[in-house]
N, C-alpha and C positions, 0 to 999 in steps of 0.2 A: 474600452471603446470598440474593440473588435466585435464583441457581441452585439453592441448597439448597431453596428454597420450591418451585421448579418440580419438582424431584425428589420432594419430598413430595406435591405435588399429583398427580403421575403415579401414585403408589402408593395414596393415599387422597384424592380430590378434594374432598370435602365438609367440609373443616376450615379454620378460620381460623388458619393456621400463624403468621401475624405476631403474634398475640395470645394463642394458647393456651399455658398453662403446665402442662398435665396430659395430654400426648399419650398417655403410657403409663398413668398412674395413672387417667385418665379413660376409658380403653379406646378411645381414637380410633385408636391404633396396636395391632394385634394382634401376636402373636408372629411369624407369617408375614410380615406387613408389615415387621417390623424386620429379619428376615433378608434380605428383598429391599433394604430400605434400606441395610443394612450393605454389601451387594455394590455397589449403586450409588454410595455414598459412597467406597468404596475405589477404584473405578474412576475416578470424576470427580475426586477430590482426591489421587490417587496416594498413598494412605495404606494401612496395615494397622491394623485396629481389633482389638486383642488381646481375648481373652475377658474379662479383668479390667475392661475399659471398657464392656462390655455390661450396663449397669445402668440402671434407670429414670431416675435422676438425669441421666444424659448424653443421654437421649432424650425427656425430658418437654417440651421446647421447641426450636424451631428455633435460638434463641439458645444454649441449652446445647449443641446439636449442633455449632454453629459454633465454639464455644469449644473442644470436644473436638477437632474437625477441625484447628483452628489449633494446639492444643497438640501433637497427633500430627505435624503437619507440621514443627514446630520441633525435635522429637526425631530427625528423620531426618538 
């Protein structure tokens, strides 16, 4: 989780990722941020994030992102 928060802070530094639950819905992460984030997550965690997974619910918090990452790692 620590590495995920570092990645998020590199993309958008002024957000409390440990506690924020509406990163997408609250407009903390914009569409271009999410595109960059997806590329970073795929490289860092050796996963592929399919289009069906690119929904606000999976990106609204660091916790939800980590759950998605772990689920995708298990599917490999």
